[in-house]
N, C-alpha and C positions, 0 to 999 in steps of 0.2 A: 722315529727318525733315527737314521744311523749314517755315520760317515767313517771312512777309513782313516786311521791315523797315519798320514803319509809323511809327517815331519814338516809340512807347510800348512798354512792356514787353509781350512776346508770347512765351509759353512753350508748348512741346510736350512731351508725356511719353508714354512707352510703359511699361505696367506688366504684370507677371506675378507671380502668387503661386506659390511652390514649397512644397509640403507634404512631410511625412514627414522633417522635419529632426531630426538628432540633436545635442543640446547637447554641446559639447566637440569637435565635428568641424570641420575646416577646409573652408570652401566658397570657390570662386572663380567670379567672373563675368568673362567675357571677351567681347570683340567687336572690331569694326573700324569706323573712321570715315574719311570722306574729305571733303576740302575741294576743290571743283572750281574751276578757273580761270574757267569759264564763268559761275559765280555764286558768287564767293568770300564766305566768312564774314568779317564785320568783327570788330574787337576787342571789340565789345559782346556777342559771343556766348560763352556758356559751355556746354560739352557734358560731361555727367557720366554715369558708370556708378555706380550706387548699390545697395547691399544693405541692407535694413532687417530686422534680426532681430526677429521678433514673437512674442508669446505667443499662446495659443489665442484670446484675445479681440481680437486685432488690434492690441494696444498695442505700440509699438516699444520694445524693450529697449535696443538699440544699433544704430547705423548706421555703415557705412563707405562711402566714395566716393572717386572719383579723377576728375581732369579727363581725359576721354577723348581730347581732341585740343586742341592750341593753335592757334586760328584764325590767329594771326600768324606763328608760327615753325615749325609742322609742314609737311612737304612737301606740295605741291599735287598733285592728281590721282593720289594714291597711297593705298592702303588702309593706315591706320595702326593697328597692334594696340594694344589697351589692356586692362588687367585690374585687378581689385580683389579682395582676399582678406580673409577674416575668420573667426575661430573663433566658432561659435554659442554664445552665453552660456547659462548655466543658465536654464531656463524657456522656451527657444525652441521653437516648434512649427512655424513656417513662416518663409519669407523673402519679403519683397516686393522684387522686382527692378525697378529703374527705369533707363530711359535718358532723360535730361533734356536738352532743348535750351532754354536760357534766353537770351532776347534782351532785354538791359537797355534798349537804345534811348536816345533823347535824355533821357528822364526821369532817367537815372543819369549824365548828363553826357557820354555818348558820342555822337558824330555817327553818323547812320545812313547807309547806302550809298545 
């Protein structure tokens, strides 16, 4: 995922719905992120892995998320593993899985690159 640093908030998201979920079961979302020295992320970037446990109507019952990578302190040019886990609460029928790249930009007081 990539977004241009335009000075205003600019977000990118990838979504997938996973069905056939069993309440009470532990689920884990895992993946890898990379920060390249050829186009480094600034500290105004937030990268999240998120699972939203939803009922049959698509209403979120509970969500869990984790920062997938630290743009300032994670190693450069290296695939960094990340994961988030949660137990599906009662009433869950599906999980909305999201990878979010949030660029806060100058609007949040961060200088853009």
